[in-house]
N, C-alpha and C positions, 0 to 999 in steps of 0.2 A: 363870119361869126355874131352873131348876136351882141350889139354892142352894150348892152345892160353885162354880159359877159366878161365882155374887155373891161366895163368900168371896176368890176368887182375884181378881177387882177389889178390892175392900177391900186386899188383900195389896198389889196394884199400883200404888195411890193412896199407898199409907204409902210407897211405894218413891219414887215421882216427888217426892212431898213431900222427901223424906230425900235425893234426889239433890239436886233446886234447894236445900234447906240446904247440900250440899258445893260446889256451883258457886258459893257468893259468897267463899271463899277460895281461892287459888290451890293453895295444899299437900294441899287437899282436893277439887280439882276434878276430877280423873282419876277418886277414889272416886266419888263425885257422878254423873258420867255412869256411869260404871258398875252403880251401881245403878236408877239411871233407864231404863238400857238392859235390865237383868234385869226390871225391871216390865213395861216395854214387852214384853217375851217374855213374860213370864206371862200379859199381858193379850191378847196375840194367841194363843197357844195355847188359853185360856180359850174364847173367840172360836170358834176353830175348833172347837171340843167342842162347843158349842152345837147342838143336835138339830133347830135351825128352820133349817139348812144342808142344804140338799138335793143340791147338789155341790160337789166340791172343784177338778172341773175348772179352770174360768177364776181361783178362787182362787189353787193350785198353779202353773199358767201366769205371772198376775199379779208372782206371789212371787217366779219364775226369772228373769223378765225384769228386774224392779225391781231385784232383789238383783244379778245380774250388771252393771245399768249402775250402780247405786250403788258395787260392788268397782272398775269400770271408771274412774268419776269421781272416787273417792278416790286412786285410784291417777296417776292424770293431773294433775289439778288443781294447781296451782303454789300455793303457800303466797300469791304474790302476788296469785293470783285470787283468794283464799278471800271476799273483800268480795262479787263478783258473783256467785262458788256460794253464800252463804248469802241473797244475794236471788233467785235461781232457786227454791232449797229452798221458800221462804217462799210464792212462787208456786206450785210443787207443792203445797203442803199446802193453800193455797186453793182451789186445782183441785181436790183433793179432794173437801174440803168442798161444794165448788157441785156436784159429779158426784152425791155422796150425796144431796144435796138434790133437785136433779132428779130420779134413779131413785127417791126415794121419792117423790116430786109426782107420776111417770108411776104409780108403785105403786097409791098411793090413787085416784086418778083414775079408772084401771082397775078397783077393785072397785064392784061392785053396791051402789046406793043404800042397801039395807038394811045392808049392812057397814062403811058408812062410818063415819069419829065424826061426833058430835053435838055440841049445845050449846058449854058452856065448853073441852069438851076438843078440840073440832075448832078452835076460836078459837083457842087456845093452839098447835096444832101447825100449823096456816096462817101466825100470827107467826112460829113459830121456822123452818119452811123458807122464808120469804120473807127472813128475818135471814140466814138460812146463805147463802142464793141470791147476797143483796146483797155480804155481807162476802165471802164466797169470790170474786165476781166480781171487786170493787175491788181484792182483795190478790191474786190472779191476775194481772192487765193491769197494777197500777202495780207490781207486782214485777218483770215482765219491762220495763218502762219504765226502772226503776232498775237491772237488770243493762246493759242497753243504754247506759244513759250510764256505769257504771261498767266498762263492757267498750272503750267508746269508739267503740262503732257508732253513737250518738248525741251529741250536743254537749254537754258536761258542763255547760253554761252556761244560764241560765234560758232556757226555749224556750214561748212563748205568742202571743198573740193579744190585741190590744183586746177588752174585754167578755169574757176567758175565766172571770173568778169568778161573772159571769151567769149563764155556759152552767151553771157547774160546780151553781151553787146551785137552775138551773132543771132539770138533770139528778136531786140530793140528791131536789128535792120529788115528782118522777115516780117517782123510785126508792120513798121512803118511801107515797104515794099507792098504788102497785101494792101494797104489802105489805099496806096497812089495806082497800084492797077483795079482798085475798085471802081475809080474814076472813068474806065475803060471796059469795063467789064462789070457792071454794077449788079446783075444778076448771079454771079457765080458765086454758087454755093461753096465749091471747093477753097475760093479765097477767103472765103468768112471762116469756114470750118478752119483752116488752118491758122488764121488770124487769133480765133478766138483759144486755140491751143498753145499757139505763140506766147500769147499774152498771158494765161494762165500760167504757163511754165515761168515766166519772167516774175509774176509777182509772187511765186515762190520761191525762187533762186534771190531775187532783189531781200526779200527780208530774212530769212534763213542767216543769212551772217552775221546780221546784226545783234550784236551783245545787249543784253537788259538794262544796259545803264543807259543806252540810247532809244529808249521804248517811248519816253515822252515825246522825242521828236518825230518817231515812226507815228503814233496815234495822231500826232497833228497834221503831219503830210498825208494819211492815208484819209483823215477828214477832209481836206481839201480836194485830194485827189476822186470822192464820193460827189461832190462839192461841182467837181468839173463834168464827169462822168453826165450827173445830171442835167446839167447846161446842154450839151451834146445832146441829149435825149430830147430837151427841149426844143432846137433845133429842128431835129427830126421831125418832130409832132407838130411842131408851128404852135407850141404851148408857151407865152411870153411870159406867165408866171413861173413857170419852171426854169425856163433862162435865167431869169432874175432871181430866184431863189437859189440856183445852182452856181451863179457866178457870184453871189454874197458867200455862201459856203466855201467855196474856191479859194476866194481873196482871204476871206477871214483864216482860212488853213494855214495859206500861203505866210500869213504876216505871224501868226504864232508860232509856227514854222522858224521861219526866223529869230523871232524872239526866242524859243528854247536853243537854237543852234549859239547865238549870242551871250547866253547863261550858261553855256559849256565851253565857249573859246572855241567851237568848232565850224569848220564850213559844212555846208549842206550835201557836199560832194562826200566828204570825209565821213560823214555819217553813213549814207548809202553804198558807200565803198569800203566800210570797215576801218578807215585809216584814224587809229587814236593818237589827239591832242599833235603838239607841235614838237614836246620835249623828246626826250631819248636818247640824247648822246653822251649823257654826263653817266656818272656811277650809278647803279641801282644798291635800293637800301633792300634788304630782307628784314622779315618779321622781326626773329631774334635780334638783328643788330638791333631794331626801332626800340622794343619792348624790354631786351633783358634788365633785368633789376631795376626796372622804372617804374611798373606800376604798382598804383595805391591804390587799393579798394575801400571801400564805405559800406557802412549798414543804412537803414533806413532811420535806425536811432543816431546816429552819429551825423548823417544828414541832417535831421530836420533840428539839431542845434544849430547848424550853420545857416539855414534857412528862418529861423526864428527871428533873427535879427536881421535879414536883407531887406533894402527899402526898392531896389528893382531888379526882378525875376525877368529871366527870357528865356521861353520855352522854345525847343528847336525840333519840331517834328519832322520824322523820315518814315522810310517805307517799313521801318520796324515796327511804329506805333502803331499801320495800316495792319501789318499782320498778327500783330498782339489784339487789335482791336481795344487800344486805350485809350481813344479820345474821349470816352465820356471820364474814365479816371484823371485823365488829366485835365479836364474843365473843373473835377471836382478838388481835385490839387490847388488850382490856378485859387479858386472861390475860398480855398483854406488859407492861402499865403494872403490873400486881401483881407482875410479876415484879420492877419496880424500887422496889417498895413503896409502892405507889399505892393508895389505895380508892377502887375504882368502881363505879359506881351508876346507875343507870337512872333516867330521869324521864319519869314518861308522863302526858300528859293523857289527859282520858277521850276527847276527842273527834282525836284525832290518827291519822290513816288514813283507811278510807275505811266501817267499820264499828266498835262496841263490842270493843274491846279488841284490835283491828287489832294493834299494839304487840307485845300481852303474845305471840300467839298466835307472831308471826313471831320473838323472841327464844327463846320457848319451844324454837320448832323448833330454833336454834341451841343449845340445852341452856343457856341462861343460868338463872341458879337464882332463883326466885321471889321469895327475900328481897330481890334486887338492884334489883327493880323497883317504883320508888318511886311514890306516886300525888303529882298535883300539891300537894296540902294539906300533905303531909309533907314533900315536898323544897323547897320552894319557900323557908321558914327558913331553910334549909340553904348558899344562895346566897352570901349573904356571905363564908361560912366556905370556899368552894370556890375551887380554884386555879384549875383549866380548865373549864369547858363545852364541849362539843365536840356542837354543833346539826347532825345530820345530816337534809336533807330537810324538817326543817318549818318550817314559814313561820309563818302567821297564828298559831300556838297560841305563840309569843315574840315577836310583836308589841308593842313596847311603845306604838304607837297606841292600843291596845284600854286604857292604863291613864292614857294623857297626853293624846290628842288629841279632845276632845270632839265635833269637826268630825267624826271618824272612823266609819265605818258599821260597826266592830267597838268601839266604846267600849265599856268596860263588862265588856266580856268575859274571864273569867279565864284568864290565861295563865301560863307557866312564866318566872319572872323569871330569864332566865339573864343578863340584861346585867348582874344584880349580883355576876358571878363577878369573878374577878381578871383572869381572860382569857377570852376567847369564843371561839371557832373554828367559823366555819358552813362545812360542806362542802355545795358547791350549783354546779349547772353553769353557773348564769349569774345575775344579779340581777332573774328574772322573778321576776313578782308569784305570789303564793300562789293558793288558791281566791277568797278573796274580792277578789282584782283590786285589791291595796294595796300600794304600797311597805312596804319594813320598813326605820324607820331603825335597829334593830339592826344591820347592818351597815354602818352608817356611824360605830358609837361608838368613841370613842378607844380602847375596851379591845378590839375585835374585829377580827380576823384570816380573810380568808375564803381557802379553798381551794378553788380552782374543779377543776370536774373531773365525771366520773361518779364517784358514791358511794363503789361497791366499790373500782373501782380506788384512789382516793384512801386508802380507809383501807387498802387492801393495801399502798400503795406508803409511807404514813406508818408502818404496824408494823415492814415492812422497815428504813426509816431508823432506828427504835428498835433494833432487834435490832444493827446496826453500831455504834452507838455504844459 
């Protein structure tokens, strides 16, 4: 390969690393994204200059179609639909790696026997091809099942059947056996066909039983899968920049997955196999027992008088905020409160919403300053000095059962300790349960006021009431 192309790949890899480093902090995230994009541009241009490319017609056509589709989707997809959009992009990434691996298999299978690889080189190539096909197929089908759940084309609850874990084990064993057999029969179309079908089915059956509450973990994990598949495709094609980029995405996805699991007090095994929490041995509470005669509702006018004298207000966004598209209304409320002299910050739970960073993305769209988005570990010690905590659509991540009820499936999960604020306001349509399907004793506490209604409209009405004081 041309040495200049290799140098360009090294520059691209360095920019990818700097880009990911920039993404670790909100203030440098935009610059990090730009550096990574520049690195990818350099890698693509360098690849196109490779003398082994004999025709640019298909490449140009694919670039035009893909670019046009990307622009349309970027313009039309709402921020509230970003989780399912990310799931789809993960699927496309896995599908791309699958396609590259299949193309390389067909190309090598069509070569004269004298030109085919031999020995350990052939073994490594066959293993890389098998792994790329396996991981790519799992990522492709699993991501689109996740998309269907997030888009509510499929039920967000666990979907399965008796013996599904055994079936998954059999499919995994078949896939691994096919990969192993490829080292002895690298041109076997039968093995490749069985591998694709088994891996695709495994991707479907792995994600179907996972409930909506675990979607942030699933999205992070599928993102990691897409990176690992890309790295395997890089080994097949001998493309060093694809190996580096895929490895970075795979590693960062795994790290993010572990962060999500820690935030839910769950192991990755429990998430993948639908095992909820470590609790479950104590007595269970139903909604009537938790709420009966204890709910205190409020109105925007009454709440405005409470907020008028508040010195510190913490806003806790959740998936309900995303569904109501209330991020801009919340920003306007915060600005109004600051006009009254209040300090306003946003408490962000790692798994609030449907994907990692979901709340950060929504608030950033409303031009909320990054410094005001406070992570759970930092904000929790401050709730006792908080005058008012406003919870908008966050349920499980504020549920005191995770701290207090050993019989609860979410017992041990770190939560935002909003109940320790002087006054808690919960904006919600009803007393319906969150993704975990549990009642929330927070709603019935003595210091909690419920403001029922559409999240966006309730916040707009509250802001108007404040301005009229």
